[in-house]
C-alpha positions in Angstrom: -11.1 -9.3 2.6 -11.2 -13.0 2.3 -10.9 -15.0 5.4 -9.6 -18.5 6.0 -10.3 -21.0 8.9 -7.3 -22.1 11.0 -7.0 -24.2 14.0 -4.9 -22.9 17.0 -4.0 -24.2 20.3 -4.5 -21.8 23.2 -3.8 -21.8 26.9 -7.0 -22.8 28.7 -6.9 -19.7 31.0 -6.5 -17.4 28.1 -9.3 -19.1 26.3 -11.6 -18.5 29.4 -10.6 -14.9 29.3 -11.4 -14.6 25.6 -14.8 -16.3 26.3 -15.4 -13.8 29.0 -14.8 -11.0 26.6 -17.3 -12.5 24.2 -19.8 -13.1 26.9 -19.4 -9.4 28.1 -19.9 -8.2 24.5 -16.4 -6.9 23.9 -16.2 -9.1 20.9 -18.9 -10.9 18.8 -16.9 -14.2 18.7 -13.7 -15.9 19.7 -12.6 -15.5 16.0 -13.1 -11.7 16.1 -11.1 -11.5 19.4 -8.2 -13.4 17.9 -8.4 -11.3 14.7 -8.3 -8.1 16.7 -5.3 -9.3 18.8 -3.4 -10.2 15.7 -4.2 -6.9 14.1 -2.9 -5.1 17.2 0.3 -7.2 17.1 0.7 -6.3 13.5 0.4 -2.6 14.1 2.8 -2.7 17.1 5.4 -4.4 14.9 5.0 -1.8 12.2 5.3 0.9 14.8 8.4 -0.6 16.1 10.0 -0.9 12.7 9.1 2.8 12.1 10.7 3.8 15.4 13.8 1.8 14.5 14.1 3.8 11.3 13.7 7.0 13.2 16.7 6.1 15.4 18.8 6.0 12.3 18.3 9.7 11.6 21.1 12.1 12.4 19.5 14.8 14.7 22.0 17.5 13.6 21.4 16.8 9.9 17.6 16.9 10.5 17.9 20.2 12.4 20.0 21.7 9.7 17.3 20.7 7.1 14.6 22.2 9.2 16.5 25.4 9.8 17.2 25.7 6.1 13.5 25.3 5.3 12.4 27.7 8.1 14.8 30.4 7.1 13.2 30.6 3.6 16.2 29.3 1.7 14.0 26.6 0.3 10.9 27.7 -1.6 7.5 26.3 -0.8 6.5 23.5 -3.2 4.0 24.3 -5.9 0.5 22.9 -5.4 
């Protein structure tokens, strides 16, 4: 994946924490620490969107579909 350089402003205390992580070997560089943090944020946002979609499901309808499938009224798909 291609990368691009960006300049960011960061709270000094947070920067010291990031530097400590780098010094302790948790990350090879500040850049990698920021990349990882943004990746985690992206995953959390995707998870939240997925959970929001799940809340739209009707439990009764989902149970009926599951019961229909489990009682054998629906054939197993061909593979």
